[in-house]
LUMTORVEX-602794 format. One line per 10 residues: for each residue x, y, z of N, C-alpha, C. Coordinates in steps of 0.1 Angstrom, whole numbers, plus 5000, padded with zeros to 4 digits. Atoms other than C-alpha are relative to their C-alpha. Example, Ala and Ser with C-alpha at 12.3 -4.5 7.8 and 13.67 -1.06 7.14 Angstrom:
BEGIN
5009,4988,5000,5123,4955,5078,5009,5012,5000 | 4991,4989,5000,5137,4989,5071,4992,5011,5008;
END
This chain:
BEGIN
5002,5012,5008,2123,7235,8019,5010,5000,4988 | 4990,4999,5011,2147,7248,7992,5013,4993,5003 | 4988,5007,4996,2175,7233,8012,4999,4986,4998 | 5002,5014,5003,2160,7199,8008,5002,4997,4985 | 4999,5002,5015,2157,7203,7970,5014,5002,4995 | 4986,4999,5004,2193,7214,7968,5008,4987,5002 | 4994,5013,4998,2202,7179,7981,4997,4990,4989 | 5003,5010,5010,2187,7162,7951,5012,4998,4991 | 4989,5002,5010,2211,7146,7926,4998,5010,4988 | 5000,4991,5011,2219,7168,7896,4990,4997,4989;
5009,5004,5010,2198,7148,7872,4986,5002,5004 | 5014,4997,4995,2167,7151,7894,4997,5015,5001 | 5002,4986,5000,2172,7188,7898,4996,5005,4986 | 5003,4996,5013,2171,7191,7860,4985,4996,4997 | 5014,5005,5002,2138,7171,7859,4991,5010,5007 | 5008,4991,4993,2124,7194,7886,4999,5013,4993 | 5000,4987,5007,2134,7225,7866,4990,4999,4988 | 5009,5002,5012,2115,7211,7835,4986,4999,5005 | 5013,5001,4994,2085,7203,7857,4995,5014,5003 | 5004,4986,4997,2084,7239,7869,4997,5008,4987;
5002,4994,5013,2086,7251,7832,4986,4996,4995 | 5012,5005,5005,2057,7229,7822,4988,5005,5008 | 5010,4995,4991,2037,7240,7852,4996,5014,4997 | 5003,4986,5004,2040,7276,7841,4994,5001,4987 | 5005,4999,5013,2033,7269,7805,4985,4995,5000 | 5013,5006,5001,2002,7248,7812,4990,5006,5011 | 5007,4994,4989,1991,7268,7843,4993,4990,5009 | 5005,5010,4991,1987,7236,7862,5010,4999,5012 | 4991,5001,4988,2002,7236,7898,5005,4985,5001 | 4993,5013,4999,2027,7207,7902,5006,4999,5014;
4995,5002,4986,2036,7192,7936,5009,4987,5000 | 4992,5012,4996,2064,7168,7948,4993,4994,5012 | 5008,5006,4990,2045,7143,7969,5006,4986,5004 | 4999,5014,4997,2046,7109,7986,5014,4996,5005 | 4988,5007,4995,2076,7086,7992,5013,5008,4997 | 4988,4992,5004,2101,7108,7973,5003,5012,5010 | 4999,4989,4991,2094,7138,7995,5003,4995,5015 | 4998,5006,4987,2093,7116,8026,5015,4996,5002 | 4986,5005,5000,2128,7101,8018,5009,5012,5000 | 4991,4988,5000,2142,7136,8010,5001,5006,5014;
5000,4994,4987,2132,7148,8044,5009,4991,5010 | 4992,5009,4992,2147,7117,8060,5015,4998,4996 | 4986,5001,5005,2179,7119,8040,5003,4986,4994 | 4999,5013,5006,2172,7086,8023,5000,5001,4985 | 4999,4999,5015,2182,7081,7986,4987,4994,4994 | 5012,5005,5007,2152,7078,7963,5000,5008,4987 | 4998,4994,5013,2156,7085,7926,4987,5000,4992 | 5013,4999,5007,2119,7081,7916,4992,5012,5005 | 5008,4988,4997,2098,7112,7915,4985,4998,4999 | 5015,5001,5000,2061,7113,7925,4995,5015,4999;
5005,4986,5002,2044,7144,7911,4985,5000,4999 | 5014,4999,5000,2008,7154,7917,4996,5013,4993 | 5004,4989,5009,1991,7178,7892,4985,5004,5003 | 5013,4995,4999,1961,7200,7899,4996,5005,4986 | 5004,4998,5014,1945,7199,7865,4998,4987,4993 | 5001,5012,5008,1950,7172,7839,5014,4994,5000 | 4987,5006,4998,1979,7150,7849,5006,4993,4987 | 4996,5007,5012,1980,7130,7816,5005,5010,4990 | 4995,4990,5009,1982,7162,7795,5013,5006,5005 | 4987,4995,4995,2009,7175,7818,5011,4991,4997;
4990,5011,5002,2028,7142,7814,5005,5001,4985 | 4996,5000,5014,2027,7145,7776,5009,5012,4997 | 4991,4989,5002,2042,7180,7777,5014,4998,5006 | 4987,5003,4994,2069,7169,7801,5008,4990,4993 | 4993,5011,5008,2077,7138,7781,5007,5006,4988 | 4993,4994,5011,2085,7159,7751,5013,5008,5004 | 4988,4993,4995,2109,7181,7771,5011,4991,5004 | 4990,5009,4995,2126,7152,7787,5004,4989,4990 | 4997,5011,5010,2126,7130,7756,4998,4986,5006 | 5003,5013,4992,2110,7103,7778,4988,4993,4993;
5011,5008,5004,2087,7075,7769,4989,5000,5011 | 5010,4999,4990,2053,7076,7786,4990,4988,4999 | 5011,5010,4999,2026,7051,7797,4989,5006,5008 | 5011,4993,4993,1992,7065,7806,4990,4990,5005 | 5011,5008,4994,1964,7050,7828,4988,5009,5002 | 5011,4990,4999,1933,7071,7820,4990,4997,5011 | 5010,5003,4989,1911,7052,7845,5004,5006,5013 | 4995,4995,4987,1933,7064,7874,5006,5014,4998 | 4994,4987,5003,1944,7097,7857,5014,5001,5003 | 4986,5000,4997,1980,7088,7860,5009,4997,4987;
4990,5004,5010,2011,7084,7838,5014,4998,5006 | 4986,5004,4996,2046,7070,7841,5009,5004,4989 | 4990,4996,5010,2076,7086,7823,5013,4993,5003 | 4986,5007,4999,2108,7066,7817,5010,5009,4992 | 4990,4991,5006,2137,7089,7810,5011,4992,4994 | 4990,5008,5006,2166,7079,7788,5011,4996,5009 | 4990,5004,4990,2189,7078,7818,4996,4990,5010 | 5005,5011,4991,2167,7052,7835,4991,5006,5012 | 5008,4995,4990,2150,7076,7859,4985,4999,4997 | 5015,5002,5002,2112,7072,7865,4993,5012,5007;
5009,4989,4994,2086,7100,7871,4986,4995,4999 | 5015,5003,4999,2051,7091,7883,4993,5013,5001 | 5008,4988,5000,2026,7118,7875,4985,4996,5001 | 5014,5003,4997,1990,7118,7889,4993,5012,5001 | 5009,4989,4998,1961,7141,7887,4996,5000,5015 | 5006,5000,4986,1951,7152,7923,4986,4996,4999 | 5013,5006,5002,1920,7132,7929,4995,4995,5014 | 5006,5006,4989,1896,7117,7953,4998,4985,4996 | 5002,5014,5002,1891,7079,7957,4988,4995,5009 | 5010,5007,4992,1861,7059,7968,5001,4985,4997;
4999,5015,5001,1861,7021,7974,4986,4994,5001 | 5014,5005,5000,1829,7004,7964,4998,4989,5010 | 5000,5010,4990,1838,6975,7987,5015,4997,5004 | 4986,5003,4995,1868,6962,8007,5009,4994,4989 | 4990,5006,5009,1899,6955,7986,4997,5003,4985 | 5003,4997,5014,1883,6969,7954,5009,5010,4995 | 4992,4989,5006,1902,6991,7930,4991,5012,5002 | 5007,4988,4997,1892,7027,7938,4993,5006,4987 | 5007,4991,5010,1867,7048,7918,5006,5014,5001 | 4993,4987,5000,1886,7080,7909,4992,5011,4995;
5006,4988,5005,1873,7115,7905,5010,5012,5004 | 4991,4989,4998,1890,7149,7903,4999,5005,5015 | 5000,4995,4987,1900,7165,7936,5011,5010,5002 | 4989,4991,4997,1921,7192,7952,5011,4993,5007 | 4988,5006,4994,1955,7186,7967,4997,4994,5014 | 5002,5005,4986,1943,7182,8003,4992,4987,4999 | 5007,5012,5002,1918,7156,7991,5009,4989,4995 | 4991,5009,5005,1945,7139,7972,5009,4994,5011 | 4991,5005,4989,1968,7137,8003,4992,4992,5010 | 5008,5008,4991,1939,7124,8024,4998,4986,4996;
5003,5013,5005,1934,7094,8002,5012,4990,5002 | 4988,5008,5000,1970,7082,8008,5000,4991,5012 | 5000,5011,4990,1980,7053,8030,5004,5005,5014 | 4995,4996,4987,2000,7069,8059,5003,5015,5000 | 4998,4985,4999,2005,7105,8072,5014,5003,4995 | 4986,4997,5005,2043,7103,8064,5001,5000,4985 | 5000,5000,5015,2033,7098,8027,4990,5011,4996 | 5010,4989,5004,2007,7127,8028,5006,5014,5002 | 4993,4987,5000,2032,7155,8024,5001,5005,4986 | 4999,4995,5014,2036,7178,7994,5008,5014,5001;
4994,4987,5002,2056,7208,7982,4998,5005,4986 | 5003,4995,5013,2047,7230,7953,5013,5003,4992 | 4988,4998,5008,2072,7231,7924,4999,5011,4990 | 5002,4989,5009,2058,7260,7905,5009,5012,5004 | 4991,4988,4997,2083,7289,7902,4993,5011,5006 | 5006,4988,4994,2076,7319,7924,4991,4997,5011 | 5009,5004,4989,2054,7300,7948,5008,4998,5013 | 4994,5002,4987,2061,7298,7985,5003,4985,5002 | 4997,5015,5000,2079,7264,7990,5001,4995,5014 | 5001,5006,4987,2069,7254,8025,4993,4986,4998;
5006,5014,5001,2060,7217,8031,4985,5001,5004 | 5014,5001,4997,2022,7212,8029,4997,4987,5008 | 5001,5011,4991,2013,7190,8058,4987,5001,5008 | 5013,4998,4993,1976,7189,8066,4996,4989,5010 | 5004,5011,4992,1976,7156,8085,5011,4996,5010 | 4990,5002,4990,2006,7158,8108,5011,4990,4996 | 4989,5009,5004,2031,7138,8087,5013,5003,5005 | 4987,4995,4995,2061,7159,8097,5002,4995,5014 | 4998,5004,4986,2055,7152,8134,5002,4985,5001 | 4998,5014,5000,2051,7115,8127,5014,4996,4995;
4986,5003,5005,2084,7115,8107,5010,5003,5011 | 4991,4996,4989,2101,7133,8136,5000,4990,5011 | 5001,5009,4988,2088,7109,8162,5001,4985,4996 | 4999,5014,5005,2091,7077,8140,4988,4992,5001 | 5012,5006,4999,2055,7068,8137,4994,4997,4986 | 5008,5003,5012,2034,7050,8110,4986,5001,5005 | 5014,4997,4995,1998,7063,8113,4991,5001,4987 | 5010,4999,5011,1968,7058,8089,4993,5013,5002 | 5007,4987,5000,1947,7088,8080,4985,4999,5004 | 5014,5002,4995,1913,7073,8088,4997,4986,5003;
5002,5013,4994,1898,7043,8105,4997,4989,4990 | 5004,5010,5010,1886,7025,8073,5012,4997,4991 | 4988,5000,5009,1921,7027,8057,5003,4985,4996 | 4996,5014,5003,1929,6989,8060,4988,4993,4994 | 5011,5007,5006,1894,6979,8051,4999,5004,4985 | 5000,4995,5014,1895,7001,8019,5011,4993,4992 | 4989,5006,5007,1929,6987,8009,5008,4992,5010 | 4992,5009,4991,1942,6957,8029,5015,4999,4997 | 4986,5001,5003,1975,6958,8011,5008,5010,5008 | 4993,4991,4991,1983,6987,8034,5006,4993,5013;
4995,5008,4989,1988,6961,8061,5015,4996,4997 | 4987,5003,5004,2019,6949,8042,5009,5012,5000 | 4992,4988,5002,2031,6984,8035,5003,5006,5014 | 4997,4995,4987,2027,6995,8072,5012,4992,5006 | 4989,5008,4995,2050,6966,8082,5013,5003,4993 | 4988,4997,5008,2074,6973,8054,5007,5013,5004 | 4995,4987,4997,2078,7009,8062,5005,5001,5015 | 4996,5000,4986,2080,7004,8100,5014,4993,5001 | 4987,5007,4998,2108,6979,8096,5011,5007,4992 | 4989,4993,5008,2127,6999,8069,5005,5011,5007;
4996,4988,4993,2128,7031,8089,5002,4998,5015 | 5000,5002,4986,2127,7015,8123,4991,5009,5007 | 5011,4992,4994,2095,7033,8131,4991,4990,5007 | 5010,5008,4993,2068,7021,8154,4986,5003,4993 | 5014,4998,5005,2032,7016,8142,4992,5005,5012 | 5007,4993,4990,2011,7040,8162,4989,4991,5006 | 5009,5010,4993,1989,7021,8188,4986,4998,4993 | 5013,5002,5006,1955,7028,8172,5001,4994,4986 | 4998,5006,5014,1968,7020,8137,5003,4985,5001 | 4996,5014,4998,1983,6987,8150,4987,4992,5004;
5012,5007,4997,1950,6978,8166,4991,4998,4988 | 5008,5001,5012,1931,6985,8134,5006,4990,4990 | 4993,5009,5008,1957,6966,8115,4997,4985,5004 | 5002,5013,4995,1953,6935,8137,4985,4996,4998 | 5014,5003,5002,1915,6937,8135,4997,4997,4985 | 5002,5003,5014,1917,6938,8097,5005,4986,4996 | 4994,5014,5003,1939,6907,8096,4990,4990,5006 | 5009,5010,4994,1916,6888,8120,4987,4999,4993 | 5012,5000,5007,1886,6898,8100,5001,4994,4986 | 4998,5006,5013,1901,6882,8069,5001,5010,4988;
5000,4989,5010,1906,6915,8050,5010,4996,4988 | 4990,5004,5011,1937,6901,8031,4995,4989,4991 | 5005,5010,5009,1917,6872,8018,4992,5005,4988 | 5007,4994,5011,1898,6896,7996,5009,5007,4990 | 4991,4994,5009,1929,6909,7979,5004,4990,4989 | 4996,5009,5011,1937,6895,7945,5014,4994,5002 | 4987,5006,4998,1967,6871,7944,5011,5008,4993 | 4990,4992,5007,1984,6893,7919,5005,5012,5008 | 4996,4989,4992,1983,6923,7942,5008,4996,5012 | 4992,5005,4988,1996,6902,7971,5014,4996,4995;
4987,5003,5006,2024,6890,7948,5009,5013,5000 | 4993,4988,5002,2034,6926,7941,5005,5006,5014 | 4996,4995,4986,2034,6935,7979,5011,4991,5005 | 4990,5009,4995,2054,6904,7987,5014,5003,4993 | 4988,4997,5007,2080,6913,7960,5007,5012,5006 | 4994,4987,4994,2084,6948,7975,5006,4997,5013 | 4994,5003,4987,2091,6933,8009,5013,4992,4998 | 4988,5008,5003,2116,6908,7994,5011,5009,4994 | 4990,4991,5005,2134,6938,7978,5006,5009,5011 | 4994,4992,4989,2140,6954,8012,5014,4995,5004;
4986,5003,4997,2175,6955,8025,5001,4988,5010 | 5001,5011,4991,2166,6931,8053,4986,4994,5000 | 5013,5005,5001,2135,6912,8042,4995,4991,5011 | 5004,5009,4990,2135,6888,8071,4991,5007,5011 | 5007,4992,4990,2123,6915,8096,4985,5002,4997 | 5015,4998,5003,2090,6925,8079,4993,4986,4998 | 5007,5013,5002,2083,6888,8069,4997,4994,5014 | 5003,5006,4987,2087,6877,8105,4989,5007,5007 | 5011,4993,4993,2064,6905,8118,4987,4996,4993 | 5012,5004,5007,2038,6896,8091,4996,4986,5004;
5003,5014,4996,2041,6859,8101,4994,5000,5014 | 5004,4999,4986,2037,6868,8138,4986,5005,5001 | 5013,4994,5000,2006,6888,8130,4989,4991,4993 | 5009,5009,5008,1991,6859,8109,4997,5005,4986 | 5003,4994,5013,1992,6880,8077,5006,4992,4989 | 4993,5006,5011,2016,6858,8058,4993,4987,4995 | 5007,5012,5004,1992,6828,8057,4992,5003,4987 | 5007,4998,5013,1974,6846,8028,5008,4996,4988 | 4991,5005,5011,2004,6837,8007,4999,4985,5000 | 5001,5014,4998,2005,6802,8020,5001,4996,5015;
5000,5004,4986,1996,6786,8053,5012,4992,5004 | 4989,5009,4996,2026,6763,8051,5013,5008,5001 | 4987,4992,4998,2052,6792,8051,5003,5001,5015 | 4995,4999,4986,2072,6792,8083,5012,5010,5001 | 4990,4990,4998,2093,6821,8094,5006,4999,5014 | 4993,5002,4987,2117,6812,8122,5015,5002,4999 | 4985,4998,4999,2153,6810,8132,5007,4994,4987 | 4993,5006,5012,2162,6787,8102,4998,5010,4988 | 5002,4990,5011,2147,6813,8078,5010,5012,5002 | 4991,4989,4997,2168,6840,8095,5014,4996,4996;
4986,5005,5003,2200,6819,8091,5001,4999,4985 | 5000,5002,5014,2191,6811,8055,5001,5014,4993 | 5000,4987,5006,2184,6848,8046,5013,5007,5002 | 4986,4994,4998,2217,6859,8062,5010,4994,4990 | 4991,5006,5009,2235,6833,8041,4998,5005,4986 | 5003,4994,5013,2217,6845,8010,5006,5014,4998 | 4995,4986,5000,2226,6881,8018,5015,5000,4998 | 4985,5001,5001,2263,6871,8022,5004,4995,4986 | 4997,5005,5013,2263,6851,7989,4997,5011,4989 | 5004,4989,5010,2246,6880,7970,5012,5010,5000;
4989,4990,4998,2273,6904,7984,5013,4994,4993 | 4988,5007,5005,2301,6879,7974,4999,5000,4984 | 5001,5001,5015,2287,6875,7938,5001,5014,4994 | 5000,4986,5006,2282,6913,7933,5014,5005,5000 | 4987,4995,4999,2317,6920,7945,5010,4994,4990 | 4991,5007,5008,2335,6893,7926,4997,4999,4985 | 5004,5001,5014,2315,6893,7894,4992,5012,4995 | 5008,4988,5003,2305,6929,7887,4996,5001,4986 | 5003,4999,5014,2304,6924,7849,4988,4991,4997 | 5012,5008,5003,2276,6898,7852,4987,5008,5002;
5012,4992,4998,2240,6909,7850,4996,5001,5015 | 5004,4999,4986,2226,6922,7883,4990,4989,5004 | 5009,5010,4995,2209,6896,7904,4986,5006,5003 | 5014,4997,4995,2171,6897,7910,5000,4995,5014 | 4999,5005,4986,2177,6895,7947,4987,4995,5006 | 5013,5004,4994,2140,6893,7956,4997,4986,4996 | 5004,5013,5004,2137,6861,7936,5008,4989,5008 | 4992,5009,4991,2166,6845,7956,4993,4998,5013 | 5007,5001,4987,2148,6853,7988,4987,4993,4999 | 5013,5007,5002,2115,6842,7974,5002,4985,4999;
4997,5015,5001,2129,6808,7965,5004,4994,5013 | 4996,5005,4987,2145,6805,7999,4988,4999,5009 | 5012,5000,4992,2111,6814,8015,4992,4987,4998 | 5009,5011,5003,2095,6784,7998,5006,4987,5005 | 4994,5013,4995,2118,6758,8015,4991,4990,5007 | 5009,5010,4993,2090,6743,8037,4990,4993,4990 | 5010,5006,5009,2069,6735,8006,5006,4989,4991 | 4996,5010,5010,2070,6705,7983,5001,5007,4986 | 4999,4994,5014,2079,6711,7946,4987,5002,4994 | 5013,4998,5006,2043,6706,7936,4993,5012,5006;
5006,4989,4993,2031,6731,7962,5007,5013,4995 | 4993,4988,5005,2058,6756,7950,4994,5003,4986 | 5005,4997,5014,2046,6752,7914,4986,5006,5000 | 5014,4995,4999,2009,6757,7924,5000,5015,5005 | 5000,4986,4994,2018,6788,7945,5005,5010,4990 | 4995,4991,5010,2038,6804,7917,4990,5003,4990 | 5010,4999,5010,2010,6798,7893,4989,5009,5006 | 5011,4992,4994,1984,6813,7917,5004,5015,5002 | 4996,4986,4998,2005,6844,7924,5002,5007,4986 | 4999,4994,5014,2009,6849,7886,5014,5004,4997;
4986,4997,5004,2047,6849,7885,5002,4997,4985 | 4997,5002,5014,2060,6853,7850,5007,4986,4998 | 4995,5013,5003,2071,6821,7833,5015,4999,5002 | 4985,5000,4998,2108,6831,7834,5003,4999,5015 | 4997,5001,4985,2107,6836,7872,4996,4986,5005 | 5004,5014,4996,2088,6803,7876,5011,4990,4996 | 4989,5010,5005,2115,6785,7855,5012,5001,5009 | 4988,4998,4992,2143,6800,7876,4999,4993,5014 | 5002,5006,4987,2128,6788,7909,4999,4985,4998 | 5002,5014,5002,2117,6754,7895,5013,4993,4997;
4988,5006,5004,2151,6747,7880,5009,4997,5013 | 4993,5002,4988,2166,6750,7915,4994,4989,5008 | 5006,5010,4991,2141,6729,7934,5000,4986,4993 | 5001,5013,5007,2139,6702,7906,5013,4993,5000 | 4987,5007,5002,2176,6695,7904,5010,5002,5011 | 4990,4996,4990,2193,6708,7936,5007,4988,5006 | 4993,5012,4994,2200,6673,7950,5010,4995,4991 | 4991,5006,5010,2216,6661,7918,5012,5010,4998 | 4989,4990,5002,2236,6694,7913,5010,4999,5011 | 4991,4999,4988,2250,6694,7948,5008,4987,5001;
4993,5013,4999,2258,6656,7948,5011,4999,4989 | 4990,5002,5011,2276,6656,7914,5012,5011,5002 | 4989,4990,5000,2295,6689,7919,5008,5000,5013 | 4992,5002,4987,2307,6678,7954,5012,4991,4998 | 4989,5009,5003,2330,6653,7937,5013,5008,4996 | 4987,4993,5002,2367,6662,7934,5004,5002,4986 | 4995,4998,5014,2376,6655,7898,4988,4999,4991 | 5011,4999,5010,2351,6666,7872,5005,5007,4988 | 4996,4994,5013,2355,6673,7835,4993,5014,4999 | 5006,4986,5001,2349,6710,7827,4987,4999,4992;
5013,5000,5008,2322,6700,7801,4989,4995,5009 | 5010,5004,4991,2303,6683,7829,4995,5011,5009 | 5003,4989,4991,2305,6713,7852,4991,5010,4991 | 5007,4991,5009,2294,6735,7822,4986,4995,4997 | 5013,5005,5003,2265,6712,7813,4990,5001,5011 | 5009,4999,4989,2251,6713,7848,4996,5014,5004 | 5003,4986,4995,2254,6750,7856,4996,5010,4990 | 5003,4990,5010,2251,6768,7823,4985,5002,4998 | 5014,4998,5002,2214,6762,7820,4993,5007,5012 | 5006,4994,4988,2208,6776,7855,5001,5015,5000;
4999,4986,4998,2201,6812,7864,5010,5003,5011 | 4991,4996,4988,2225,6831,7887,4993,4999,5013 | 5008,5001,4988,2197,6832,7912,5000,4985,5006 | 4999,5014,4996,2196,6793,7913,5014,4996,5004 | 4986,5004,4996,2234,6791,7915,5003,5006,5013 | 4998,4994,4986,2234,6815,7945,4993,4991,5010 | 5006,5009,4991,2209,6792,7962,5007,4987,5002 | 4992,5013,4998,2229,6761,7955,5013,5003,5008 | 4988,4997,4992,2260,6778,7969,4997,5002,5015 | 5004,4999,4986,2241,6786,8001,4998,4987,5006;
5004,5013,4995,2230,6750,8004,5012,4990,5001 | 4988,5010,5000,2265,6734,8000,5012,5007,5005 | 4987,4995,4995,2296,6740,8021,5012,4992,4995 | 4989,5008,5005,2316,6714,8002,5010,5007,4993 | 4989,4992,5006,2350,6727,7992,5001,4997,4985 | 4999,5003,5014,2349,6708,7959,4989,5007,4992 | 5011,4992,5006,2315,6723,7951,5004,5014,4998 | 4996,4986,5001,2328,6757,7958,5010,5003,4989 | 4990,4998,5010,2358,6753,7936,4994,4999,4986 | 5006,5002,5013,2337,6740,7907,4991,5012,4996;
5008,4988,5002,2313,6769,7911,5008,5012,4996 | 4992,4988,5003,2340,6795,7911,5007,4998,4986 | 4994,5003,5014,2357,6778,7880,4989,5003,4990 | 5011,4997,5010,2323,6780,7862,4998,5015,4998 | 5003,4986,5001,2317,6816,7870,5012,5008,4994 | 4988,4993,5004,2353,6827,7863,5004,4996,4986 | 4994,5005,5013,2361,6805,7832,4989,4996,4990 | 5009,5007,5010,2332,6786,7817,4987,5007,4997 | 5013,4994,5002,2301,6807,7821,5000,5009,4988 | 5002,4992,5012,2289,6822,7788,5010,4996,4989;
4990,5004,5011,2317,6804,7768,4993,4995,4988 | 5006,5004,5012,2308,6800,7732,5011,4998,4989 | 4990,5002,5011,2326,6788,7700,4999,5012,4991 | 5000,4989,5010,2337,6814,7675,4997,4995,4986 | 5002,5006,5014,2335,6791,7645,4985,4997,4998 | 5014,5002,5004,2302,6785,7627,4999,4988,4990 | 5001,5010,5010,2288,6759,7603,5006,5004,4987 | 4994,4995,5013,2299,6780,7574,5015,4997,4999 | 4986,5003,5000,2335,6775,7585,5002,4985,4997 | 4999,5014,5003,2330,6737,7584,4997,4997,4986;
5004,5002,5014,2314,6739,7550,5012,5004,4991 | 4989,4996,5008,2344,6758,7536,5011,4990,5001 | 4990,5010,4999,2366,6730,7549,4996,4987,4994 | 5004,5012,5007,2346,6705,7529,4992,4990,5008 | 5008,5009,4992,2326,6690,7557,4985,5002,4996 | 5014,4999,5004,2291,6682,7545,4991,5002,5012 | 5010,4998,4989,2261,6694,7567,4995,4986,5005 | 5006,5012,4995,2248,6667,7590,5005,4997,5015 | 4997,5004,4987,2256,6648,7622,5015,5003,5004 | 4986,4997,4997,2293,6655,7618,5003,5013,5006;
4998,4987,4994,2289,6691,7626,4999,5000,5015 | 5002,5001,4986,2275,6684,7660,5012,4993,5008 | 4989,5008,4994,2303,6659,7668,5013,5009,5000 | 4988,4992,5000,2330,6683,7657,4999,5012,5010 | 5002,4988,4991,2316,6713,7676,5001,4995,5014 | 4999,5005,4986,2313,6691,7707,5014,4998,5004 | 4986,5003,4997,2349,6681,7706,5008,5013,5001 | 4993,4987,4999,2361,6717,7699,4996,5007,5013 | 5005,4993,4988,2339,6730,7727,5007,4994,5013 | 4994,5007,4989,2353,6704,7751,5015,5005,5001;
4986,4995,5000,2388,6715,7741,5001,5015,5005 | 5000,4986,4996,2379,6752,7747,4998,5000,5015 | 5002,5000,4986,2366,6744,7782,5012,4995,5007 | 4988,5005,4994,2398,6725,7789,5012,5010,4998 | 4990,4990,5002,2418,6756,7778,5010,4996,4988 | 4991,5004,5011,2433,6738,7747,4999,5009,4988 | 5002,4989,5010,2418,6764,7723,4994,5012,5007 | 5004,4988,4993,2412,6800,7731,4993,5010,4991 | 5005,4990,5009,2401,6819,7700,4996,4994,4987 | 5005,5005,5012,2388,6816,7665,5011,4992,4992;
4988,5006,5007,2423,6808,7650,5003,4986,5005 | 4997,5014,4994,2430,6779,7674,4988,4991,4998 | 5011,5009,5002,2395,6766,7670,5000,4994,4986 | 4999,5004,5014,2399,6765,7632,5012,4990,4998 | 4989,5009,5001,2433,6749,7636,4997,4986,5004 | 5004,5013,4995,2419,6721,7657,4990,4993,4990 | 5010,5006,5010,2390,6715,7632,5007,4995,4988 | 4993,5004,5012,2414,6714,7603,5008,4987,5003 | 4993,5012,4996,2435,6688,7622,4991,4988,5000 | 5010,5011,4999,2404,6668,7629,4995,4995,4986;
5005,5003,5013,2392,6670,7593,5011,4992,4992 | 4988,5006,5007,2427,6661,7579,5002,4986,5005 | 4999,5013,4994,2429,6632,7603,4990,4990,4995 | 5011,5008,5005,2396,6619,7592,5002,4996,4986 | 4997,5002,5015,2406,6622,7555,5011,4989,4999 | 4989,5010,5000,2439,6602,7562,4995,4987,5003 | 5006,5012,4996,2419,6576,7580,4992,4993,4989 | 5009,5005,5011,2395,6573,7551,5009,4994,4988 | 4991,5004,5011,2424,6570,7525,5007,4987,5004 | 4993,5012,4996,2441,6543,7546,4990,4988,4999;
5010,5011,5002,2409,6522,7546,4998,4997,4985 | 5002,5002,5014,2405,6527,7508,5012,4992,4994 | 4987,5007,5005,2442,6515,7502,5000,4986,5004 | 5001,5014,4996,2435,6484,7521,4991,4992,4991;
END
């Protein structure tokens, strides 16, 4: 197993070294578990560490946070903590524990447990693997439930028959993992999964938990595949019965993927896209705007995400119609596109093949996007312009000139303002002389 650990990136090796030190200092055994270990065995990149602690995970996390200079967030109810390192890496730390579900889809009641019990509570055998990180200990993979064999044969298998009843969100995860790794869902697991769907298990899951599972699927490299399988199984109706996943969705998602790749390649300095939100908005195409608004509210999307989606659906017809015209003033292009998020702009570009639209969009992203004036009100005041409506008029004219390329920096902006002020003064004197 040491050969696997050698493949970790340098920054993760340092974190592992510090975990080993804390384990010795606190006399609490520490284990690398879950998805990180699974991906390490598969050779898949995963920079998030999942650590299980036999002892007190929160106390362990506090010691480790001091060594790593990390910020920590604890969840005493579940005996877990999350560390965020200065370099952006994340470490999840959990006390090894047992879980009991009072009823289907309930949050679990947690109690202390040994490692084997902790692994048994997990969703699938491929995620029920562990390796001890304490120095001097034998570092063989701990595999009490056949996870290594399932990894080797490409199988997704639950650990007990009530798994989907205890936590129906595992239905989404089973589909997500099977499509991501091109694994098959083991026959008995698939039968129990279908039975849980048909019994309405997903109807008992809170809308916020369903939102989180949907977002994870939309973050997959190819979200269409898991969405299609969920739709075929009847599981996607829990989000909305009106969602349709067919050939048109596949074509749309492929176009979205191409546009995201185009944006990322050509505008690397822009903020990274929330790609899941682009796919989410595309997924909502069969719904009316009012249905979209209600769905986003029910799922509990944050107001910022709701605004980005709504801005696209509320104005897409107008945006595409106006921006498809050949000759447009730069200030008009700016006024239409600047208030929109990059996610909404990507969706607009997917929906229009018009060459004029494409040109205006590229001009906006290359030239106009984020453009601001360098001058301020204090500059106008120094030139003798009294505060009031005149400020807005002057700024509007200067900004239009900047969009047109007539002014480029603070000096040229000031020169234009001085010219405007002097011209106004001459005009006023001429009227007084008459």
